[in-house]
C-alpha positions in Angstrom: 2.8 -22.1 -3.5 6.4 -23.0 -2.7 8.4 -22.7 -5.9 10.0 -19.4 -6.7 12.8 -18.3 -9.0 16.2 -16.8 -8.5 16.2 -13.5 -10.4 20.0 -13.4 -10.2 20.8 -16.8 -11.7 17.6 -17.9 -13.5 17.6 -21.1 -11.5 14.3 -22.5 -10.1 14.4 -22.4 -6.3 12.3 -23.8 -3.6 12.1 -20.5 -1.8 9.0 -21.4 0.2 7.7 -18.0 -0.6 4.1 -19.0 -1.4 0.9 -20.2 0.0 1.0 -23.0 2.5 0.3 -26.6 2.1 2.3 -28.0 -0.8 4.8 -30.7 -0.1 3.0 -32.1 2.9 2.3 -28.9 4.8 -0.1 -29.1 7.7 -3.7 -28.5 6.7 -5.2 -26.5 9.5 -8.7 -26.1 8.0 -11.3 -28.7 7.3 -13.8 -28.9 4.5 -17.6 -29.4 4.5 -17.6 -29.8 0.8 -19.6 -33.0 0.4 -17.4 -34.1 -2.5 -14.3 -33.8 -0.4 -11.9 -31.0 0.9 -11.2 -28.1 -1.4 -7.6 -27.1 -1.4 -5.9 -23.8 -1.9 -3.4 -23.3 -4.6 -0.7 -25.3 -3.0 -2.7 -27.9 -1.3 -3.9 -26.2 1.9 -7.5 -27.0 2.6 -9.8 -24.2 1.7 -12.9 -24.4 3.8 -16.2 -23.6 2.1 -18.6 -21.6 4.2 -20.9 -23.7 6.4 -23.9 -22.1 4.7 -24.7 -20.7 1.3 -24.3 -17.1 2.4 -21.6 -15.2 4.1 -23.9 -13.4 6.5 -24.6 -10.5 4.2 -26.6 -10.1 1.0 -24.5 -11.3 -1.8 -25.1 -9.1 -4.9 -24.0 -11.9 -7.2 -26.3 -14.8 -7.6 -25.5 -15.7 -11.1 -28.8 -14.4 -12.4 -28.1 -10.7 -12.4 -27.4 -9.0 -15.8 -23.8 -8.8 -16.7 -22.3 -5.7 -18.4 -20.5 -8.1 -20.7 -23.0 -9.2 -23.3 -23.9 -12.9 -22.7 -22.5 -15.2 -25.3 -19.7 -12.8 -26.2 -16.0 -12.7 -25.5 -13.4 -10.1 -26.3 -9.9 -9.1 -25.2 -7.5 -6.4 -24.4 -3.9 -6.3 -23.5 -1.3 -3.9 -22.3 2.0 -2.7 -23.8 4.7 -4.0 -21.6 7.5 -3.0 -23.9 6.6 0.6 -24.3 7.6 1.5 -27.8 9.8 -1.4 -28.7 7.4 -3.0 -31.1 9.1 -3.3 -34.5 5.8 -3.4 -36.3 4.6 -0.1 -34.8 6.8 2.1 -37.0 4.8 1.3 -40.2 1.4 1.4 -38.5 1.7 4.4 -36.4 -0.3 7.5 -37.0 2.1 10.3 -35.9 -0.8 12.3 -34.6 -2.2 9.5 -32.5 -5.7 10.4 -33.8 -7.9 7.7 -35.3 -8.6 7.9 -39.0 -12.0 7.4 -40.5 -13.7 4.2 -39.4 -13.7 1.6 -42.2 -16.7 -0.7 -42.1 -16.0 -4.3 -43.0 -17.4 -6.3 -45.9 -18.5 -9.9 -46.0 -15.9 -12.6 -45.2 -18.1 -15.5 -46.2 -19.5 -18.3 -44.0 -17.5 -19.8 -41.1 -18.0 -22.1 -38.1 -17.9 -19.1 -35.8 -18.0 -15.3 -36.3 -15.5 -12.8 -34.8 -16.8 -9.2 -34.9 -14.3 -6.5 -34.0 -15.1 -2.8 -33.6 -12.5 -0.2 -32.9 -15.2 2.4 -32.0 -16.7 0.3 -29.1 -15.6 -0.6 -25.6 -12.3 1.3 -25.8 -10.3 1.5 -22.6 -6.6 1.3 -21.6 -5.0 -2.1 -20.7 -2.7 -2.1 -17.7 0.7 -3.5 -18.5 0.8 -4.8 -14.9 -1.6 -7.7 -15.8 1.3 -9.4 -17.5 2.9 -10.3 -14.2 4.6 -13.2 -12.5 5.9 -14.4 -9.1 8.6 -16.5 -10.7 10.8 -14.5 -13.2 13.3 -16.8 -14.7 14.2 -15.6 -18.1 13.2 -11.9 -18.6 15.3 -11.4 -21.7 13.8 -14.2 -23.9 11.2 -16.7 -22.6 9.6 -14.0 -20.4 10.3 -10.9 -22.5 7.9 -8.1 -21.9 6.7 -9.0 -18.4 5.1 -6.0 -16.8 5.1 -6.8 -13.1 7.2 -9.0 -10.8 5.8 -9.7 -7.3 8.0 -10.8 -4.4 5.4 -12.3 -2.1 4.3 -15.5 -0.3 4.6 -17.0 3.1 8.3 -16.2 3.6 7.7 -12.5 3.3 5.2 -12.4 6.2 7.9 -12.6 8.8 10.7 -11.1 6.6 13.0 -8.7 8.5 14.4 -6.2 6.0 17.1 -5.0 8.4 18.9 -8.3 8.6 17.2 -10.4 5.8 16.1 -13.0 8.3 12.7 -14.7 7.8 10.6 -17.4 9.4 9.5 -20.4 7.3 6.3 -21.0 9.3 4.7 -24.4 8.7 6.4 -24.6 5.3 9.6 -25.7 7.1 9.5 -26.4 10.9 8.6 -22.8 11.8 12.3 -22.0 11.6 14.1 -18.7 11.5 17.0 -18.7 9.0 18.8 -17.0 6.1 17.1 -19.0 3.5 16.1 -16.1 1.3 19.5 -14.6 1.0 21.2 -17.9 0.5 18.8 -19.0 -2.2 19.0 -15.6 -4.0 22.8 -15.8 -3.5 23.0 -12.2 -2.1 24.8 -10.9 0.9 22.3 -11.2 3.7 24.4 -8.9 5.9 23.4 -5.9 3.8 20.1 -4.5 4.9 17.3 -5.1 2.5 19.5 -7.0 0.0 16.9 -9.7 -0.5 14.5 -7.1 -1.8 17.0 -4.7 -3.5 18.7 -7.2 -5.8 15.4 -8.6 -7.4 14.0 -5.1 -7.6 17.0 -3.8 -9.5 16.7 -6.7 -12.0 13.0 -6.2 -12.4 13.4 -2.5 -13.1 16.3 -3.1 -15.5 14.1 -5.5 -17.4 11.4 -2.9 -17.8 9.0 -4.5 -15.2 7.4 -2.9 -12.2 8.1 -4.5 -8.8 5.7 -5.4 -6.1 7.2 -5.6 -2.6 5.5 -7.1 0.5 5.1 -5.1 3.7 4.9 -7.5 6.7 2.0 -6.4 8.9 1.3 -9.5 11.0 3.1 -8.0 14.1 6.4 -9.9 14.3 9.4 -10.6 12.0 12.3 -12.9 12.5 15.0 -11.5 14.7 17.7 -14.0 13.8 18.9 -16.5 11.2 20.0 -19.1 13.7 18.0 -22.1 12.2 17.8 -25.0 14.6 14.2 -26.0 13.9 11.0 -24.7 15.5 11.4 -21.4 17.3 9.1 -22.7 20.1 12.1 -24.6 21.5 13.3 -21.2 22.7 11.8 -19.9 26.0 9.9 -16.7 25.4 10.5 -17.1 21.7 8.3 -14.1 20.7 10.5 -11.9 22.8 13.8 -13.5 21.9 13.5 -14.8 18.3 11.3 -12.1 16.9 11.1 -8.3 16.6 8.0 -6.2 16.3 7.1 -4.9 12.9 5.8 -1.4 13.3 4.1 0.8 10.7 5.6 4.2 11.5 8.8 5.1 13.3 7.7 8.5 14.5 11.3 9.7 14.4 13.9 10.5 11.7 14.9 7.7 9.5 18.5 6.4 9.8 20.7 5.8 6.8 21.4 2.4 8.3 18.7 0.7 10.4 19.3 0.2 14.1 19.8 -3.6 14.6 19.8 -3.3 18.3 16.4 -1.7 19.0 14.4 -4.9 18.6 12.0 -3.0 16.3 11.6 -3.0 12.5 9.9 0.0 11.0 8.1 -0.4 7.6 7.9 3.4 6.8 11.7 3.4 7.2 11.9 0.4 4.9 9.8 2.3 2.3 12.1 5.3 2.6 15.2 3.1 2.3 13.8 1.5 -0.8 12.9 4.9 -2.2 16.5 6.0 -1.5 17.9 3.0 -3.4 15.6 3.6 -6.4 14.7 7.3 -6.6 13.9 7.2 -10.3 11.3 4.4 -9.7 9.4 6.9 -7.5 9.5 9.8 -9.9 6.5 10.8 -12.0 2.8 10.4 -11.3 3.0 6.7 -10.3 5.8 4.8 -8.7 7.2 1.7 -10.4 7.5 0.0 -7.0 4.2 -1.2 -5.5 3.5 -2.3 -2.0 1.4 -5.2 -0.9 -0.1 -5.5 2.6 1.4 -8.9 3.6 0.3 -12.2 2.2 -2.9 -14.3 2.8 -3.7 -13.1 6.3 -6.8 -15.3 6.4 -4.3 -18.2 6.6 -1.9 -16.7 9.1 -2.9 -19.1 11.8 -2.2 -22.0 9.5 1.0 -20.7 7.9 2.6 -18.9 10.9 1.0 -20.4 14.0 4.0 -19.4 16.3 3.3 -15.7 15.7 -0.4 -15.7 14.9 -2.0 -18.8 16.4 -5.6 -17.7 16.0 -7.7 -16.8 13.0 -7.3 -13.2 11.9 -10.3 -10.9 12.7 -12.1 -8.4 10.5 -11.3 -5.5 12.8 -7.7 -6.6 13.2 -7.0 -6.9 9.5 -8.7 -3.6 8.7 -6.7 -1.8 11.3 -3.4 -3.3 10.3 -4.1 -2.4 6.7 -4.9 1.2 7.7 -1.8 1.7 9.8 0.7 0.2 7.4 -0.8 1.6 4.3 -0.9 5.1 5.9 2.8 4.7 6.8 3.8 3.7 3.3 1.8 6.5 1.7 3.4 9.0 4.0 6.7 8.2 2.5 5.7 7.3 -1.0 2.4 9.0 -1.8 2.5 8.0 -5.5 3.0 4.3 -4.8 0.2 1.8 -5.5 -0.7 -0.1 -2.3 -2.7 -3.3 -2.5 -4.6 -4.8 0.3 -6.5 -7.8 1.8 -4.4 -10.3 -0.2 -6.9 -13.1 0.5 -6.0 -16.6 -0.4 -9.3 -17.8 -1.8 -13.1 -17.8 -1.9 -13.7 -18.8 1.7 -11.4 -16.0 2.7 -13.3 -13.6 0.5 -16.5 -14.5 2.4 -15.3 -14.8 6.0 -11.5 -14.5 6.3 -11.7 -18.3 6.7 -14.1 -18.2 9.7 -12.9 -15.0 11.4 -13.9 -14.8 15.1 -15.6 -11.4 14.6 -17.3 -12.1 11.3 -19.5 -9.2 10.3 -21.1 -10.2 7.0 -19.1 -10.6 3.8 -15.4 -10.1 4.4 -14.7 -8.2 1.1 -17.6 -5.9 1.7 -16.5 -5.1 5.3 -12.8 -4.6 4.2 -13.7 -2.2 1.4 -16.1 -0.2 3.5 -13.5 0.1 6.3 -10.8 1.2 3.9 -13.1 3.9 2.5 -13.9 5.1 5.9 -10.2 5.2 6.9 -9.2 6.9 3.7 -11.9 9.5 4.1 -10.8 10.2 7.6 -7.1 10.5 6.6 -7.9 12.5 3.5 -6.2 10.1 1.1 -6.7 6.8 -0.6 -5.0 4.1 1.4 -5.7 1.0 -0.6 -5.5 1.4 -4.4 -6.1 -2.3 -5.4 -8.2 -5.1 -3.9 -5.6 -7.8 -4.0 -6.8 -11.4 -4.2 -5.5 -14.9 -5.0 -7.6 -17.1 -7.3 -7.0 -20.8 -7.9 -9.8 -22.7 -9.6 -11.5 -25.3 -7.4 -12.5 -27.4 -10.5 -11.7 -31.1 -10.4 -11.6 -33.5 -13.4 -10.4 -37.1 -13.6 -10.3 -37.1 -9.8 -7.7 -34.3 -9.7 -7.7 -30.5 -9.3 -7.0 -29.0 -12.7 -4.3 -26.8 -11.3 -2.0 -29.8 -11.6 -0.4 -31.2 -14.7 -3.0 -33.9 -15.6 -3.7 -33.8 -19.3 -6.4 -36.4 -19.5 -9.3 -35.5 -21.8 -11.5 -34.5 -18.9 -8.8 -32.3 -17.4 -8.0 -30.6 -20.7 -11.7 -29.9 -21.4 -12.2 -28.5 -17.9 -9.0 -26.4 -17.9 -9.7 -24.6 -21.2 -13.2 -23.6 -20.0 -12.2 -22.6 -16.4 -11.3 -19.0 -17.1 -14.9 -18.3 -18.1 -15.7 -18.2 -14.4 -13.8 -14.9 -14.3 -16.6 -13.2 -16.2 -19.2 -15.3 -18.0 -22.8 -15.3 -16.6 -23.7 -18.3 -18.8 -21.0 -20.6 -17.4 -21.4 -22.6 -14.2 -18.2 -24.5 -13.4 -18.3 -27.8 -11.5 -16.9 -26.8 -8.1 -18.1 -26.4 -4.5 -18.1 -22.6 -5.0 -20.5 -22.7 -7.9 -22.5 -25.7 -6.9 -22.8 -25.4 -3.1 -22.3 -21.7 -2.3 -23.4 -19.6 -5.2 -25.5 -22.3 -6.8 -24.8 -20.6 -10.1 -22.1 -18.9 -12.2 -19.3 -17.3 -10.3 -18.7 -14.2 -12.5 -15.8 -13.3 -10.3 -14.7 -10.0 -11.8 -18.2 -8.5 -12.3 -19.0 -9.7 -8.7 -16.0 -7.8 -7.4 -16.8 -4.8 -9.4 -20.3 -4.7 -7.8 -18.7 -4.8 -4.4 -16.2 -2.1 -5.2 -18.9 0.2 -6.6 -21.0 -0.3 -3.5 -18.3 0.1 -0.8 -15.1 1.7 -2.2 -15.5 3.1 -5.7 -12.5 3.4 -8.0 -10.5 0.6 -6.3 -8.7 -1.6 -8.8 -8.8 -5.4 -8.9 -5.7 -7.4 -8.7 -5.0 -11.2 -8.8 -1.4 -11.6 -7.4 -1.6 -15.3 -7.5 -3.5 -17.6 -9.9 -2.9 -20.8 -11.8 -4.9 -23.1 -14.1 -2.4 -25.9 -14.4 -1.1 -27.6 -17.5 2.2 -25.7 -17.7 3.7 -28.3 -20.0 0.6 -28.6 -22.3 -1.3 -26.6 -24.8 -4.3 -26.6 -22.6 -2.3 -24.6 -20.0 -1.3 -22.1 -22.7 -5.0 -21.8 -23.8 -6.2 -21.2 -20.2 -3.3 -18.7 -19.5 -3.8 -16.7 -22.8 -7.6 -16.6 -22.2 -7.0 -15.3 -18.7 -4.7 -12.6 -19.8 -7.2 -11.6 -22.5 -10.0 -11.5 -19.9 -7.9 -9.4 -17.5 -7.2 -6.8 -20.2 -10.8 -6.7 -21.5 -12.3 -6.5 -18.0 -9.9 -3.8 -16.8 -8.0 -5.7 -14.1 -5.4 -3.4 -12.6 -2.6 -6.0 -12.0 -2.0 -9.7 -11.9 0.9 -12.1 -11.2 0.9 -15.8 -12.2 2.2 -18.3 -9.6 3.8 -21.5 -10.7 2.8 -24.6 -8.8 5.7 -26.7 -10.2 5.9 -28.5 -13.5 7.3 -27.1 -16.7 6.4 -23.4 -17.4 7.1 -23.6 -21.1 3.6 -23.3 -22.4 2.8 -20.7 -19.8 5.7 -18.6 -21.0 4.5 -19.0 -24.6 1.0 -17.8 -23.5 2.5 -14.6 -22.0 4.5 -14.0 -25.2 1.3 -14.0 -27.2 0.7 -10.7 -25.5 4.2 -9.4 -24.8 6.5 -10.6 -27.6 4.7 -12.7 -30.1 7.5 -12.5 -32.7 10.2 -13.0 -30.0 11.5 -9.5 -30.8 9.2 -7.3 -28.8 6.1 -7.1 -31.0 3.1 -7.0 -28.6 -0.6 -6.8 -28.1 -1.9 -3.2 -28.0 -2.3 -0.9 -25.0 -6.0 -0.2 -25.7 -8.8 -2.7 -25.6 -11.6 -2.6 -28.3 -14.7 -4.7 -28.7 -14.3 -8.2 -29.9 -17.2 -10.7 -29.9 -17.3 -14.4 -30.7 -20.5 -16.2 -31.6 -19.4 -19.2 -29.5 -17.7 -18.6 -26.2 -17.5 -22.3 -25.4 -15.5 -23.1 -28.5 -13.5 -19.9 -29.0 -12.3 -16.6 -27.5 -11.3 -13.5 -29.4 -9.5 -10.4 -28.0 -8.7 -7.2 -29.8 -6.5 -4.2 -29.3 -5.2 -1.0 -30.8 -2.3 1.3 -29.8 -3.2 4.7 -28.3 -0.5 6.2 -30.4 -1.3 4.1 -33.5 -5.1 3.7 -33.7 -4.8 1.9 -37.1 -2.6 -0.9 -35.6 -4.9 -3.7 -34.7 -3.8 -6.9 -33.0 -6.1 -9.8 -32.3 -5.7 -12.9 -30.2 -7.9 -15.8 -31.4 -8.3 -19.0 -29.4 -9.7 -22.4 -30.4 -10.6 -24.3 -27.2 -11.7 -27.5 -29.1 -9.9 -30.6 -30.3 -10.9 -30.0 -33.9 -10.1 -27.3 -36.5 -12.6 -24.4 -37.0 -12.9 -21.5 -39.4 -13.8 -18.0 -38.0 -15.4 -15.4 -40.2 -13.7 -12.2 -39.1 -14.9 -8.6 -39.6 -13.1 -5.6 -38.5 -14.6 -2.1 -38.2 -11.2 -0.4 -37.9 -9.4 2.9 -38.4 -7.5 1.5 -41.4 -8.2 -0.3 -44.7 -6.2 -3.5 -44.4 -4.6 -5.3 -47.3 -3.1 -8.4 -45.8 -3.0 -10.4 -42.5 0.0 -11.7 -40.6 -0.4 -14.7 -38.2 1.7 -16.2 -35.4 0.5 -19.5 -34.2 0.8 -21.5 -30.9 -0.3 -25.1 -31.0 0.4 -28.3 -29.0 3.4 -29.1 -31.2 5.8 -26.9 -29.3 5.7 -24.0 -26.8 6.7 -21.5 -29.5 4.9 -19.0 -31.7 5.5 -19.6 -35.3 4.8 -17.3 -38.2 2.4 -18.9 -40.7 0.8 -17.6 -43.9 -2.1 -15.4 -43.1 -5.5 -15.6 -44.9 -6.3 -13.5 -47.9 -8.9 -10.8 -47.4 -12.3 -11.8 -48.9 -13.7 -8.3 -48.7 -12.9 -5.0 -47.1 -11.4 -5.8 -43.6 -13.0 -9.2 -43.8 -11.4 -12.7 -44.0 -11.8 -16.3 -43.1 -9.3 -17.3 -40.3 -8.4 -21.0 -39.9 -8.2 -22.0 -36.2 -6.2 -25.2 -35.7 -7.4 -27.5 -32.9 -6.3 -26.4 -29.5 -4.5 -23.3 -30.6 -3.8 -19.6 -29.8 -3.1 -17.2 -32.7 -1.9 -13.7 -32.9 -3.5 -12.0 -35.9 -2.2 -8.7 -37.2 -4.0 -7.1 -40.1 -1.7 -4.9 -42.2 -2.6 -1.7 -44.2 
């Protein structure tokens, strides 16, 4: 992914921060997918494994029981605006204790049924699932965003001391000052490329995820001039070593003449710039262990010309995570940061492959943490770009043909649904069944590194300028909340983001004034997961405030028969509606209650609705 956003000006920039391959980048891998090469998010070829297994028993075959009831769907969301919801004042129980559960009556017949129960499947929703890699309008279009990530290819060789970076294969393997110039910050000030966006993120109420370069080398200069390999001994003259721990006192200003860049000193410098962000139980600044190491040989061949190995990646993660935690023990650290499914299985054909790559990584991080007496990696950090094709194109693009729209609105089901088998090489050739990505990852975590969170710091389903993109995005956010994902950050692949922004506002500011989905997920079940999705929430401090998100994934109108077993007796219903007419949420008249906490909800064709019952 190559498009990023200038936090300071709101201008879309080609920062080349993302995954490789877009815009004609070199494809270093080849595909054995009989239907043609599978590509990563930006176009780099993702190579499917050469066999149906990764060398270790895969606990997910698509036939195992799923903790999510088959044929159901529900949702949660997080509170990214922390008390700014103007509706909360009238619905808040000042004690925070749920009142008596009110059982619903009969709404009458509908095309589908939505059953909501506030006494089932309750769990917190992380506000960090509402994240992005491209913040461009945090005050309005992106109001309420909970996490901003500064990652991608450019950060792999970023030198915080002088703000130099290497473009890798994205642009001639050149060292330059591109990051500072595009962000319009003073690149002569150490760390300014990180400090300025971090300040704006924190001021907007979002947490910030910063990348720690762990590959081994960072750019020493900003001289430009094309490929660094034109310089004799370029590793020694054009790069400095990136070192986990300094082993000496940190300097107020980094030493630009020692040819070394220390990442624990960078962590301490950042902590010094934003001390309040590191107060409390959990820091508001998070740290990621680099970016897509399974593609380093393709993205940064001058400094890592061969495939990364299992042992190498585990050791680098241990060393650098330990260094970060020594300085900021309350910071969340994410690791692996794999680019896609072939990376999950083998680190894209690692030379020392030892079974499933995720299994190995998790096991080694647990061993390392146990030896060190602390948790080194808090979140398993992955990138996920659907490999589904329709109308001859990958649906991550902007095609809005009937086939692409139909495939796009169904694609998020591969995150969880044991009854859904997508049409992709992953499902057809490797798993030969449903992907069930999140339950699959939960199984791995439970087996190898319990209590590790799941993060998706890059993902995209395409259609940013169309209602199908909004449906897929809203469905994904609902799934992340319901399934307990720890954090996530959308990555734009170009095209208009208008409907994507609107899908985020469904959860973060549906009235454009800060009203938001709740911070606690509750059970929500639809009778037809192919046609519809339903997600439900309450507030921990206001158990009687229920907010629903209802999605119609079909091209025709439907009616949902809704029942709510809730901690309030509702008298009316408010509705905000997002349809293909415009990327805005519009207040529309809500349905009348047919019985106690029961009503018939009209679902327009291809729509997302926020439904707020009122006492």
